[in-house]
C-alpha positions as CSV (number, residue, x, y, z in Angstrom):
1,M,-0.2,0.1,0.0
2,D,1.3,3.7,-0.9
3,V,0.7,6.5,1.3
4,L,0.2,9.7,-0.5
5,P,3.2,12.0,0.1
6,R,2.7,15.2,2.0
7,W,4.2,17.3,-0.9
8,R,4.0,16.6,-4.8
9,G,6.1,18.4,-7.4
10,G,8.6,21.2,-7.2
11,P,12.3,20.6,-6.6
12,V,13.3,17.8,-4.2
13,L,16.6,16.5,-2.8
14,F,16.8,13.0,-1.8
15,L,19.0,12.8,1.2
16,D,21.0,9.9,2.6
17,F,22.7,10.5,5.8
18,D,25.3,8.1,6.0
19,G,28.4,8.9,3.6
20,V,26.6,12.3,2.8
21,V,26.1,14.3,6.0
22,L,28.2,12.1,8.2
23,P,30.7,9.3,7.5
24,E,29.7,6.1,6.4
25,D,31.0,4.0,9.4
26,V,28.4,5.1,12.2
27,W,27.0,3.2,14.9
28,R,24.0,3.5,17.4
29,C,24.7,2.6,20.9
30,P,21.7,2.0,23.2
31,G,21.4,5.0,25.7
32,S,24.2,7.0,24.0
33,G,23.0,7.5,20.7
34,P,25.1,7.4,17.3
35,Y,28.7,7.5,17.1
36,V,31.4,7.5,14.3
37,A,33.4,4.3,14.5
38,S,36.0,5.2,11.8
39,P,37.9,7.2,10.9
40,P,38.7,9.3,14.3
41,G,38.4,12.9,14.3
42,H,35.0,13.0,12.6
43,E,31.6,13.6,14.2
44,V,27.9,12.7,13.5
45,F,26.0,15.1,11.2
46,E,29.4,17.2,10.8
47,H,28.4,18.4,7.3
48,T,24.8,19.6,7.8
49,A,26.0,23.3,8.0
50,L,27.7,22.9,4.8
51,L,24.3,21.4,3.2
52,E,22.4,24.4,4.9
53,R,24.4,27.0,3.6
54,W,23.9,25.8,-0.1
55,L,20.3,25.2,0.5
56,E,19.8,28.8,1.2
57,L,20.0,29.9,-2.3
58,Y,17.1,27.6,-3.0
59,P,14.1,28.1,-0.5
60,E,11.5,26.2,-2.5
61,L,13.6,23.1,-2.6
62,R,12.2,20.4,-0.4
63,I,14.0,17.2,1.0
64,V,12.8,13.4,1.1
65,L,14.9,11.3,3.5
66,S,16.2,8.1,1.7
67,T,18.1,7.0,4.7
68,H,17.8,3.8,6.5
69,W,17.8,5.9,9.7
70,V,14.1,6.2,9.0
71,R,13.3,2.6,9.5
72,V,15.9,2.2,12.0
73,L,14.6,5.0,14.3
74,G,10.8,3.9,13.3
75,S,9.8,7.2,11.6
76,V,10.5,10.1,9.3
77,Q,9.9,12.8,11.9
78,K,12.5,10.9,14.6
79,A,15.1,10.6,11.7
80,A,14.5,14.5,10.7
81,R,14.6,15.6,14.5
82,R,18.6,14.6,14.2
83,L,19.3,17.2,11.4
84,S,19.3,21.2,12.2
85,P,15.9,23.3,12.5
86,Q,16.6,24.8,9.1
87,L,17.1,21.4,7.3
88,R,14.3,19.7,9.3
89,G,11.7,22.3,8.3
90,R,12.4,21.4,4.5
91,V,11.7,17.4,5.1
92,V,8.3,16.5,3.6
93,G,8.8,12.8,3.6
94,A,10.7,9.8,3.2
95,T,11.4,6.8,0.7
96,F,10.2,4.4,3.4
97,H,6.9,5.0,5.0
98,S,4.8,3.0,7.5
99,G,2.5,1.6,4.7
100,M,5.5,-0.6,3.3
101,D,6.8,-3.9,4.7
102,P,10.5,-3.1,6.0
103,R,12.1,-6.2,5.2
104,W,10.7,-5.9,1.5
105,F,11.7,-2.3,1.1
106,A,15.4,-3.0,2.5
107,S,15.7,-5.6,-0.1
108,L,15.5,-3.0,-2.9
109,P,18.6,-1.3,-4.2
110,R,18.7,2.7,-3.0
111,G,18.3,3.6,-6.8
112,V,14.8,1.7,-6.9
113,Q,13.9,3.2,-3.7
114,V,14.2,6.5,-4.8
115,W,12.9,6.0,-8.0
116,R,9.6,4.5,-6.6
117,D,9.3,7.8,-4.4
118,V,9.9,9.9,-7.6
119,C,7.1,8.3,-9.2
120,R,4.9,8.7,-6.1
121,G,5.7,12.2,-5.6
122,A,6.3,13.8,-9.1
123,P,8.9,16.2,-8.5
124,Q,9.8,18.7,-11.3
125,A,13.0,18.5,-10.4
126,W,15.3,16.2,-8.2
127,L,18.5,15.0,-6.9
128,A,19.9,12.5,-5.0
129,L,22.7,12.5,-2.5
130,D,24.0,9.3,-1.6
131,D,27.2,7.2,-1.2
132,D,25.4,4.0,-2.4
133,D,25.1,3.9,-6.2
134,S,23.4,0.3,-6.2
135,G,20.3,0.0,-8.4
136,W,20.7,3.5,-10.3
137,R,19.4,2.6,-13.8
138,A,21.2,4.3,-16.4
139,V,18.1,7.0,-17.3
140,W,18.1,8.0,-13.7
141,R,21.9,8.1,-13.1
142,D,22.4,11.5,-14.0
143,R,20.2,12.6,-10.8
144,L,22.3,10.8,-8.5
145,L,25.5,12.7,-6.9
146,R,27.4,10.0,-5.4
147,T,29.5,11.2,-2.4
148,D,32.7,10.4,-0.8
149,P,31.9,7.4,2.0
150,V,34.2,9.3,4.6
151,L,34.0,12.9,3.6
152,G,30.2,13.1,2.2
153,I,29.6,16.3,0.5
154,S,32.8,18.1,1.9
155,A,34.8,16.2,-0.6
156,P,35.9,19.1,-2.9
157,P,35.0,17.4,-6.2
158,V,31.7,16.4,-4.7
159,L,31.0,20.1,-3.3
160,A,31.7,21.7,-6.6
161,E,29.5,19.0,-8.3
162,L,26.6,19.5,-5.8
163,Q,26.7,23.4,-6.4
164,A,26.7,22.8,-10.3
165,R,23.8,20.5,-9.7
166,F,21.7,22.7,-7.5
167,A,22.4,25.6,-9.6
168,A,21.3,23.7,-12.9
169,M,18.3,21.9,-11.0
170,H,17.0,25.5,-10.1
171,R,17.4,26.8,-13.6
172,K,15.4,23.9,-14.8
173,H,12.8,24.2,-12.0
174,E,12.3,28.4,-12.9
175,T,11.6,27.5,-16.7
176,W,8.8,25.2,-16.0
177,P,5.3,26.4,-15.7
């Protein structure tokens, strides 16, 4: 059963957490929360301020969470609470929702998870930030910006590409009726 998304149309950013706004190797310790297992010197959600700065230029852009944190924490609201208030205010949903079987959903490659949500939400323009490129078919692969598993969006080539993609997505969105 598919639940209708809270937001349809407009520009959308599909946002993974691990390997994007924090290093990929993050674990959750009951009672003390998530921590970066390796490499040393990194923090949980260390790149959210960087993402915030870039999104300030695009106030109409909404976020759909494409992270397994939604399943692990039990809801999109609980996962979104891990983000800053500025980013949290842009979150309009997740690729996973309560009407889905979690085991079935987890068995789908990330690209298929995102594409199913694109079909549901019908964004006018969209981009996915993820370090996982599994299941991305050639026809949608240009919508994926693959990030560095440790440095996430802060890796200089990724950051440069992110800036270019946001600008292109914004121009495309402006020209549509």
